[in-house]
VOTIKOL-221530 format. One record per atom (N, C-alpha, C, CB): residue in one letter; atom name; x, y, z. Coordinates in steps of 0.1 Angstrom, whole numbers. Glycine has a CB too. Layout:
# residues N
 residu atome     x     y     z
      a    CA     X     Y     Z
...
This chain:
# residues 217
 residu atome     x     y     z
      x     N     7   -12     0
      x    CA     0     0     0
      x     C     9    12     0
      x    CB   -10     1    12
      x     N     7    23    -9
      x    CA    13    34    -9
      x     C    13    42     2
      x    CB     9    39   -18
      x     N    26    49     6
      x    CA    25    56    19
      x     C    18    70    16
      x    CB    41    59    25
      x     N     9    75    25
      x    CA     1    87    23
      x     C    11    98    25
      x    CB   -10    88    33
      x     N    19   102    17
      x    CA    32   111    20
      x     C    26   125    23
      x    CB    42   111     6
      x     N    16   130    16
      x    CA    11   144    21
      x     C     5   145    34
      x    CB    -1   150    12
      x     N     0   132    40
      x    CA    -6   132    53
      x     C     8   131    64
      x    CB   -17   119    54
      x     N    17   124    59
      x    CA    29   123    68
      x     C    35   137    70
      x    CB    40   112    62
      x     N    36   145    58
      x    CA    43   155    60
      x     C    36   167    67
      x    CB    46   158    48
      x     N    22   167    66
      x    CA    13   174    73
      x     C    15   171    88
      x    CB    -2   172    69
      x     N    16   159    93
      x    CA    17   156   104
      x     C    30   160   111
      x    CB    14   144   104
      x     N    41   156   104
      x    CA    55   161   108
      x     C    56   175   110
      x    CB    64   157    97
      x     N    50   183    99
      x    CA    53   197   102
      x     C    46   202   115
      x    CB    48   204    90
      x     N    34   197   117
      x    CA    29   203   131
      x     C    35   197   141
      x    CB    16   201   134
      x     N    42   187   142
      x    CA    51   181   153
      x     C    64   190   155
      x    CB    57   165   150
      x     N    70   193   145
      x    CA    83   199   144
      x     C    81   216   149
      x    CB    90   196   128
      x     N    70   220   148
      x    CA    67   232   150
      x     C    69   235   165
      x    CB    56   234   146
      x     N    68   225   173
      x    CA    70   225   187
      x     C    85   222   191
      x    CB    61   215   194
      x     N    92   218   183
      x    CA   106   215   186
      x     C   116   224   184
      x    CB   110   204   178
      x     N   128   223   187
      x    CA   136   234   186
      x     C   143   234   172
      x    CB   146   234   198
      x     N   144   245   165
      x    CA   148   247   152
      x     C   163   244   151
      x    CB   145   261   148
      x     N   169   239   140
      x    CA   182   236   139
      x     C   190   249   138
      x    CB   184   228   128
      x     N   204   250   142
      x    CA   209   261   145
      x     C   212   269   130
      x    CB   221   257   154
      x     N   214   262   120
      x    CA   216   269   108
      x     C   204   276   102
      x    CB   220   261    98
      x     N   191   272   105
      x    CA   180   279   102
      x     C   179   291   111
      x    CB   168   271   104
      x     N   182   292   124
      x    CA   181   302   133
      x     C   191   313   128
      x    CB   184   298   147
      x     N   203   309   125
      x    CA   213   319   119
      x     C   208   324   109
      x    CB   226   314   114
      x     N   201   317    98
      x    CA   198   322    85
      x     C   187   332    89
      x    CB   193   311    75
      x     N   178   332    97
      x    CA   169   342   102
      x     C   173   353   108
      x    CB   160   338   110
      x     N   185   350   118
      x    CA   190   363   123
      x     C   198   372   114
      x    CB   197   361   133
      x     N   207   366   103
      x    CA   214   372    94
      x     C   208   375    81
      x    CB   226   365    93
      x     N   202   366    76
      x    CA   196   367    63
      x     C   208   368    53
      x    CB   187   378    62
      x     N   220   364    57
      x    CA   232   366    47
      x     C   238   351    42
      x    CB   245   376    55
      x     N   236   349    30
      x    CA   241   335    23
      x     C   254   332    29
      x    CB   242   336     5
      x     N   264   343    30
      x    CA   278   337    35
      x     C   278   335    48
      x    CB   290   347    33
      x     N   270   339    58
      x    CA   269   334    71
      x     C   261   321    70
      x    CB   261   345    79
      x     N   252   319    63
      x    CA   247   303    63
      x     C   256   295    57
      x    CB   232   301    55
      x     N   264   297    47
      x    CA   273   289    42
      x     C   284   286    53
      x    CB   279   296    29
      x     N   289   294    60
      x    CA   299   292    71
      x     C   293   285    81
      x    CB   305   307    76
      x     N   281   288    87
      x    CA   275   281    97
      x     C   272   267    94
      x    CB   263   287   101
      x     N   268   264    79
      x    CA   266   250    75
      x     C   278   243    76
      x    CB   262   248    61
      x     N   289   248    73
      x    CA   305   243    75
      x     C   307   239    88
      x    CB   317   254    72
      x     N   303   248    99
      x    CA   306   248   112
      x     C   299   237   117
      x    CB   304   260   119
      x     N   285   233   112
      x    CA   277   223   119
      x     C   280   210   115
      x    CB   263   224   116
      x     N   288   207   106
      x    CA   291   194   102
      x     C   297   185   113
      x    CB   300   194    91
      x     N   291   175   118
      x    CA   293   167   129
      x     C   296   174   141
      x    CB   302   159   127
      x     N   290   185   143
      x    CA   287   193   156
      x     C   273   195   162
      x    CB   292   205   153
      x     N   273   197   174
      x    CA   259   198   180
      x     C   255   212   177
      x    CB   258   195   196
      x     N   242   212   177
      x    CA   235   227   172
      x     C   240   238   183
      x    CB   217   227   173
      x     N   240   234   196
      x    CA   243   246   205
      x     C   258   248   203
      x    CB   239   244   221
      x     N   266   239   200
      x    CA   281   245   199
      x     C   282   252   183
      x    CB   295   231   200
      x     N   273   248   173
      x    CA   275   255   161
      x     C   270   269   163
      x    CB   269   248   151
      x     N   258   272   170
      x    CA   251   283   173
      x     C   262   295   181
      x    CB   238   279   183
      x     N   268   288   190
      x    CA   277   296   198
      x     C   290   300   190
      x    CB   281   289   211
      x     N   295   291   184
      x    CA   307   293   175
      x     C   305   302   163
      x    CB   312   280   169
      x     N   292   301   157
      x    CA   289   311   145
      x     C   289   323   152
      x    CB   275   308   137
      x     N   281   326   163
      x    CA   280   339   168
      x     C   293   347   172
      x    CB   271   338   180
      x     N   303   337   179
      x    CA   315   345   181
      x     C   324   348   167
      x    CB   323   336   191
      x     N   322   339   159
      x    CA   330   341   145
      x     C   324   354   137
      x    CB   329   327   134
      x     N   310   355   136
      x    CA   304   366   131
      x     C   306   378   138
      x    CB   289   363   130
      x     N   310   380   150
      x    CA   313   392   157
      x     C   326   399   151
      x    CB   314   388   173
      x     N   333   389   147
      x    CA   348   392   141
      x     C   346   395   125
      x    CB   358   377   143
      x     N   339   387   119
      x    CA   336   389   104
      x     C   324   383    98
      x    CB   347   384    95
      x     N   318   390    89
      x    CA   306   385    83
      x     C   305   385    68
      x    CB   295   393    89
      x     N   316   390    64
      x    CA   318   388    49
      x     C   333   383    43
      x    CB   316   402    42
      x     N   333   378    33
      x    CA   345   371    27
      x     C   357   380    30
      x    CB   344   369    10
      x     N   355   393    25
      x    CA   367   402    26
      x     C   371   405    41
      x    CB   363   416    19
      x     N   362   407    48
      x    CA   364   409    63
      x     C   372   396    71
      x    CB   348   412    70
      x     N   366   386    64
      x    CA   372   372    70
      x     C   386   369    67
      x    CB   363   359    65
      x     N   390   375    54
      x    CA   405   374    50
      x     C   414   382    57
      x    CB   407   376    36
      x     N   407   391    66
      x    CA   418   399    74
      x     C   420   394    88
      x    CB   414   415    75
      x     N   415   382    90
      x    CA   417   375   101
      x     C   429   364   100
      x    CB   404   369   104
      x     N   435   361   110
      x    CA   445   350   109
      x     C   437   338   113
      x    CB   456   352   118
      x     N   445   325   108
      x    CA   438   314   110
      x     C   436   310   125
      x    CB   445   305   104
      x     N   447   313   134
      x    CA   446   310   148
      x     C   434   318   154
      x    CB   460   312   155
      x     N   430   331   149
      x    CA   418   338   152
      x     C   406   331   151
      x    CB   417   348   146
      x     N   404   326   139
      x    CA   392   319   136
      x     C   391   306   142
      x    CB   391   317   122
      x     N   402   298   145
      x    CA   403   286   153
      x     C   398   288   168
      x    CB   418   282   154
      x     N   402   299   173
      x    CA   399   304   188
      x     C   384   307   188
      x    CB   408   318   194
      x     N   378   313   177
      x    CA   363   317   178
      x     C   355   304   175
      x    CB   359   329   166
      x     N   358   294   166
      x    CA   350   284   164
      x     C   353   272   174
      x    CB   352   280   151
      x     N   362   272   181
      x    CA   364   260   190
      x     C   354   259   200
      x    CB   378   261   197
      x     N   347   249   202
      x    CA   352   235   201
      x     C   344   227   189
      x    CB   349   226   215
      x     N   339   232   176
      x    CA   335   226   168
      x     C   343   215   162
      x    CB   331   233   160
      x     N   338   204   157
      x    CA   345   192   153
      x     C   354   197   142
      x    CB   335   181   148
      x     N   367   192   141
      x    CA   378   196   133
      x     C   378   210   129
      x    CB   378   188   120
      x     N   379   216   141
      x    CA   379   231   140
      x     C   392   238   134
      x    CB   377   237   154
      x     N   403   231   133
      x    CA   416   234   127
      x     C   413   232   110
      x    CB   429   224   134
      x     N   407   223   107
      x    CA   406   221    93
      x     C   396   229    89
      x    CB   404   208    88
      x     N   385   234    95
      x    CA   374   242    91
      x     C   378   255    90
      x    CB   363   242    98
      x     N   388   260   100
      x    CA   394   274   100
      x     C   401   275    85
      x    CB   407   276   114
      x     N   409   266    82
      x    CA   416   267    70
      x     C   406   268    57
      x    CB   427   254    68
      x     N   396   260    59
      x    CA   384   260    49
      x     C   378   273    47
      x    CB   374   251    52
      x     N   376   278    57
      x    CA   366   293    59
      x     C   376   302    50
      x    CB   365   300    79
      x     N   389   302    54
      x    CA   398   313    47
      x     C   398   308    31
      x    CB   416   312    54
      x     N   399   295    28
      x    CA   399   290    14
      x     C   388   296     5
      x    CB   397   274    14
      x     N   374   293    13
      x    CA   362   297     8
      x     C   362   311     6
      x    CB   352   293    15
      x     N   366   320    16
      x    CA   366   333    15
      x     C   375   340     3
      x    CB   370   338    28
      x     N   386   333     1
      x    CA   395   337    -8
      x     C   388   335   -24
      x    CB   408   329    -7
      x     N   382   322   -24
      x    CA   375   319   -36
      x     C   364   326   -41
      x    CB   370   307   -36
      x     N   357   332   -31
      x    CA   347   339   -32
      x     C   349   353   -39
      x    CB   343   340   -19
      x     N   360   358   -32
      x    CA   365   371   -34
      x     C   372   371   -50
      x    CB   376   375   -21
      x     N   379   361   -53
      x    CA   385   360   -66
      x     C   375   357   -78
      x    CB   395   349   -66
      x     N   365   349   -74
      x    CA   355   344   -85
      x     C   341   351   -85
      x    CB   353   328   -84
      x     N   338   355   -74
      x    CA   324   361   -73
      x     C   323   375   -67
      x    CB   315   351   -64
      x     N   333   382   -66
      x    CA   335   395   -61
      x     C   329   395   -48
      x    CB   330   406   -70
      x     N   330   385   -38
      x    CA   325   385   -26
      x     C   313   379   -24
      x    CB   325   396   -21
      x     N   305   376   -33
      x    CA   291   371   -33
      x     C   290   356   -33
      x    CB   283   376   -43
      x     N   282   350   -25
      x    CA   280   337   -25
      x     C   272   334   -37
      x    CB   274   332   -13
      x     N   274   322   -46
      x    CA   268   319   -57
      x     C   254   310   -51
      x    CB   279   313   -68
      x     N   244   311   -60
      x    CA   232   304   -56
      x     C   230   290   -62
      x    CB   221   313   -60
      x     N   238   287   -73
      x    CA   235   274   -79
      x     C   244   262   -73
      x    CB   237   275   -95
      x     N   238   250   -74
      x    CA   246   238   -68
      x     C   258   237   -74
      x    CB   240   226   -70
      x     N   260   236   -88
      x    CA   275   234   -92
      x     C   285   245   -89
      x    CB   275   232  -108
      x     N   281   257   -88
      x    CA   289   267   -82
      x     C   294   266   -68
      x    CB   284   278   -84
      x     N   285   261   -61
      x    CA   287   260   -46
      x     C   296   247   -43
      x    CB   274   260   -39
      x     N   294   239   -52
      x    CA   301   226   -50
      x     C   317   228   -55
      x    CB   292   214   -60
      x     N   319   239   -63
      x    CA   331   242   -67
      x     C   339   248   -57
      x    CB   331   250   -78
      x     N   333   252   -47
      x    CA   340   261   -36
      x     C   348   250   -27
      x    CB   327   270   -25
      x     N   359   253   -22
      x    CA   367   245   -15
      x     C   361   237    -2
      x    CB   377   253   -10
      x     N   361   223    -4
      x    CA   357   215     7
      x     C   340   215     7
      x    CB   363   221    21
      x     N   332   222     0
      x    CA   320   222     1
      x     C   314   210    -7
      x    CB   315   235    -3
      x     N   305   201     1
      x    CA   300   188    -4
      x     C   285   191    -7
      x    CB   302   175     7
      x     N   277   181   -10
      x    CA   263   182   -15
      x     C   254   185    -3
      x    CB   258   168   -22
      x     N   257   182     9
      x    CA   248   186    21
      x     C   248   200    22
      x    CB   253   180    35
      x     N   261   206    23
      x    CA   262   219    26
      x     C   255   228    15
      x    CB   276   221    29
      x     N   260   224     3
      x    CA   255   232   -10
      x     C   240   231   -10
      x    CB   261   226   -23
      x     N   234   219   -10
      x    CA   218   219    -9
      x     C   213   228     2
      x    CB   212   205    -7
      x     N   219   228    13
      x    CA   213   235    24
      x     C   215   250    22
      x    CB   218   230    37
      x     N   225   256    16
      x    CA   227   268    13
      x     C   217   273     2
      x    CB   241   269     9
      x     N   215   265    -7
      x    CA   205   267   -19
      x     C   191   268   -13
      x    CB   205   255   -31
      x     N   188   260    -3
      x    CA   175   261     1
      x     C   173   271    11
      x    CB   170   248     6
      x     N   182   272    21
      x    CA   180   280    35
      x     C   184   296    30
      x    CB   192   273    48
      x     N   194   298    24
      x    CA   200   310    21
      x     C   192   318     8
      x    CB   214   306    18
      x     N   189   307    -2
      x    CA   181   313   -13
      x     C   167   310   -15
      x    CB   188   309   -25
      x     N   163   300    -9
      x    CA   147   296    -9
      x     C   147   290   -22
      x    CB   135   309    -7
      x     N   155   284   -29
      x    CA   155   278   -41
      x     C   155   262   -40
      x    CB   166   283   -50
      x     N   147   256   -46
      x    CA   146   240   -48
      x     C   158   233   -44
      x    CB   144   237   -63
      x     N   161   225   -36
      x    CA   173   215   -33
      x     C   169   205   -23
      x    CB   184   222   -28
      x     N   176   195   -23
      x    CA   173   183   -13
      x     C   188   182    -5
      x    CB   168   168   -22
      x     N   185   186     8
      x    CA   198   185    18
      x     C   195   172    24
      x    CB   201   198    30
      x     N   204   163    20
      x    CA   202   149    30
      x     C   214   148    40
      x    CB   203   135    20
      x     N   210   150    53
      x    CA   220   145    62
      x     C   216   131    68
      x    CB   223   155    73
      x     N   223   127    78
      x    CA   219   115    84
      x     C   205   114    88
      x    CB   228   112    97
      x     N   199   123    94
      x    CA   184   122    99
      x     C   175   121    86
      x    CB   179   135   109
      x     N   178   130    75
      x    CA   170   127    64
      x     C   171   113    57
      x    CB   172   136    55
      x     N   183   109    56
      x    CA   187    95    52
      x     C   179    85    58
      x    CB   203    92    55
      x     N   182    85    71
      x    CA   177    75    80
      x     C   161    76    81
      x    CB   184    78    94
      x     N   154    86    82
      x    CA   139    86    84
      x     C   134    84    71
      x    CB   133   100    89
      x     N   140    89    60
      x    CA   134    84    47
      x     C   132    68    44
      x    CB   142    91    36
      x     N   144    64    48
      x    CA   143    48    47
      x     C   136    42    56
      x    CB   157    42    47
      x     N   135    47    69
      x    CA   127    40    81
      x     C   114    39    78
      x    CB   128    47    95
      x     N   108    51    73
      x    CA    94    50    70
      x     C    90    42    56
      x    CB    88    64    69
      x     N   100    40    50
      x    CA    98    29    37
      x     C    94    38    26
      x    CB    86    16    39
      x     N    98    50    24
      x    CA    98    58    15
      x     C   105    56     4
      x    CB   100    68    19
      x     N   119    55     7
      x    CA   128    50    -3
      x     C   138    38     4
      x    CB   138    64    -8
      x     N   146    33    -6
      x    CA   155    22    -2
      x     C   168    27    -6
      x    CB   151     9    -8
      x     N   177    29     2
      x    CA   191    34    -2
      x     C   200    30    11
      x    CB   191    52    -5
      x     N   214    31     6
      x    CA   225    27    16
      x     C   231    40    21
      x    CB   236    18     9
      x     N   230    51    14
      x    CA   238    62    17
      x     C   232    74    15
      x    CB   251    61    10
      x     N   235    86    24
      x    CA   229    98    20
      x     C   229   103     5
      x    CB   235   107    27
      x     N   240   100    -2
      x    CA   242   105   -16
      x     C   231    97   -26
      x    CB   259   103   -21
      x     N   230    83   -21
      x    CA   220    77   -29
      x     C   206    81   -25
      x    CB   220    63   -28
      x     N   204    85   -13
      x    CA   191    91    -8
      x     C   188   104   -14
      x    CB   190    94     6
      x     N   196   112   -17
      x    CA   195   125   -24
      x     C   190   122   -38
      x    CB   208   133   -24
      x     N   196   114   -45
      x    CA   191   112   -58
      x     C   178   104   -59
      x    CB   201   106   -65
      x     N   176    94   -52
      x    CA   163    89   -49
      x     C   152    98   -45
      x    CB   165    80   -37
      x     N   154   108   -37
      x    CA   143   119   -35
      x     C   143   129   -43
      x    CB   144   125   -23
      x     N   153   131   -54
      x    CA   152   140   -65
      x     C   141   134   -75
      x    CB   166   142   -70
      x     N   142   122   -75
      x    CA   134   114   -85
      x     C   120   112   -79
      x    CB   141    99   -86
      x     N   117   112   -66
      x    CA   104   109   -61
      x     C    97   120   -54
      x    CB   106    98   -52
      x     N   105   127   -46
      x    CA    99   136   -36
      x     C    91   147   -44
      x    CB   110   142   -27
      x     N    81   149   -39
      x    CA    72   161   -47
      x     C    81   175   -45
      x    CB    56   163   -40
      x     N    80   183   -55
      x    CA    89   193   -56
      x     C    87   205   -45
      x    CB    87   198   -69
      x     N    72   204   -42
      x    CA    68   213   -32
      x     C    74   211   -18
      x    CB    54   214   -31
      x     N    78   200   -16
      x    CA    85   196    -4
      x     C   101   197    -3
      x    CB    82   182    -2
      x     N   108   202   -15
      x    CA   123   199   -15
      x     C   128   210    -6
      x    CB   129   200   -31
      x     N   122   223    -5
      x    CA   129   232     4
      x     C   128   229    17
      x    CB   124   244     3
      x     N   117   225    24
      x    CA   113   222    36
      x     C   116   208    42
      x    CB   101   224    36
      x     N   119   198    33
      x    CA   121   186    38
      x     C   132   184    48
      x    CB   124   179    28
      x     N   144   190    47
      x    CA   154   188    57
      x     C   149   195    70
      x    CB   168   195    53
      x     N   144   207    68
      x    CA   139   216    81
      x     C   130   207    89
      x    CB   131   229    77
      x     N   121   198    82
      x    CA   112   190    89
      x     C   118   178    96
      x    CB   101   184    80
      x     N   126   172    87
      x    CA   131   157    93
      x     C   144   159   103
      x    CB   136   145    78
      x     N   152   170   102
      x    CA   162   170   111
      x     C   160   171   125
      x    CB   170   178   107
      x     N   150   180   130
      x    CA   146   182   144
      x     C   138   170   146
      x    CB   138   196   146
      x     N   130   164   137
      x    CA   122   152   141
      x     C   131   140   144
      x    CB   112   148   128
      x     N   143   140   137
      x    CA   153   130   141
      x     C   162   131   151
      x    CB   159   128   131
      x     N   164   146   155
      x    CA   172   147   166
      x     C   162   145   180
      x    CB   180   162   166
      x     N   150   146   181
      x    CA   144   145   193
      x     C   133   134   193
      x    CB   139   157   196
      x     N   128   131   181
      x    CA   117   118   182
      x     C   123   106   175
      x    CB   103   122   173
      x     N   127   106   163
      x    CA   128    95   155
      x     C   146    92   155
      x    CB   121    98   139
      x     N   149    90   166
      x    CA   163    89   168
      x     C   170    77   162
      x    CB   166    90   183
      x     N   184    78   161
      x    CA   190    66   154
      x     C   189    54   160
      x    CB   203    69   150
      x     N   191    52   174
      x    CA   188    42   182
      x     C   178    44   193
      x    CB   199    36   186
      x     N   169    32   192
      x    CA   157    33   203
      x     C   149    46   199
      x    CB   163    33   219
      x     N   143    48   190
      x    CA   135    58   187
      x     C   122    61   194
      x    CB   131    56   174
      x     N   117    71   197
      x    CA   103    73   205
      x     C    93    69   196
      x    CB    99    88   210
      x     N    91    58   194
      x    CA    80    53   185
      x     C    68    57   192
      x    CB    79    36   182
      x     N    66    55   204
      x    CA    52    56   212
      x     C    50    72   210
      x    CB    53    51   230
      x     N    57    81   208
      x    CA    53    94   207
      x     C    54   100   192
      x    CB    61   102   216
      x     N    55    90   183
      x    CA    57    96   171
      x     C    43    98   163
      x    CB    67    89   163
      x     N    42   109   156
      x    CA    30   112   150
      x     C    24   103   138
      x    CB    33   124   147
      x     N    35    98   133
      x    CA    32    91   121
      x     C    35    74   121
      x    CB    42    99   109
      x     N    34    70   134
      x    CA    39    57   137
      x     C    29    47   130
      x    CB    39    55   153
      x     N    16    52   126
      x    CA     7    42   122
      x     C     9    41   104
      x    CB   -10    48   126
      x     N    20    50   101
      x    CA    23    49    85
      x     C    36    45    82
      x    CB    22    64    78
      x     N    45    42    96
      x    CA    58    41    93
      x     C    60    25    92
      x    CB    67    48   102
      x     N    70    22    84
      x    CA    73     5    81
      x     C    83     2    93
      x    CB    81     1    65
      x     N    89    10    99
      x    CA    99     8   109
      x     C   111    -1   103
      x    CB    93     2   122
      x     N   115     3    94
      x    CA   127    -4    87
      x     C   138    -3    95
      x    CB   130     1    74
      x     N   145   -15   100
      x    CA   157   -15   109
      x     C   155   -13   122
      x    CB   166    -7   105
      x     N   144    -8   126
      x    CA   141    -6   141
      x     C   140   -18   148
      x    CB   128     3   142
      x     N   148   -22   157
      x    CA   149   -34   166
      x     C   145   -30   180
      x    CB   164   -41   166
      x     N   146   -19   185
      x    CA   142   -15   197
      x     C   136     0   198
      x    CB   154   -17   206
      x     N   127     3   206
      x    CA   121    15   204
      x     C   116    18   218
      x    CB   111    14   194
      x     N   111    29   220
      x    CA   105    35   233
      x     C    92    41   230
      x    CB   114    46   240
């Protein structure tokens, strides 16, 4: 029996309205600036939201544009963003991105996926998130939560986030492309967790195939 996807998305949207918004979304609303969104996306990789939020705030107090970022030394950036994961590598990447933006785009963050992917160290997750969050353009950002939940409910059957993005691009109605990540990430953080999800509290439990779930609460 086909999954009633519109019903699922309606229920999830109602549920996540009561949950904490991911840090990158909060930063986007605060700044409204694509460069800040891009850098906060980078900082958020393998980092808790509260750490990302604090690190982004400290860094953007020092610089909020590529040109200003290039006036900072790498150790200044490291100090500002610590303790995000891989903070040394990320500080170097921030400077490389700022330099590339100044050289190729006059300090302006591009809005297309190919251009974003051409920036130093920017992967598909980050590029798609910038496209959707900073520019409000269609894109499918797939992180571990989106990959896990999309497979767990039985909507797609893939092994990696990269495969999930391609499967969702082929199947997901375009009206959900921009908001899909925004909805599934907080739901995955608080309800549909990787291990022992809160199935008893899940708004879509009657529609979920519970693929791979062995224990739940």
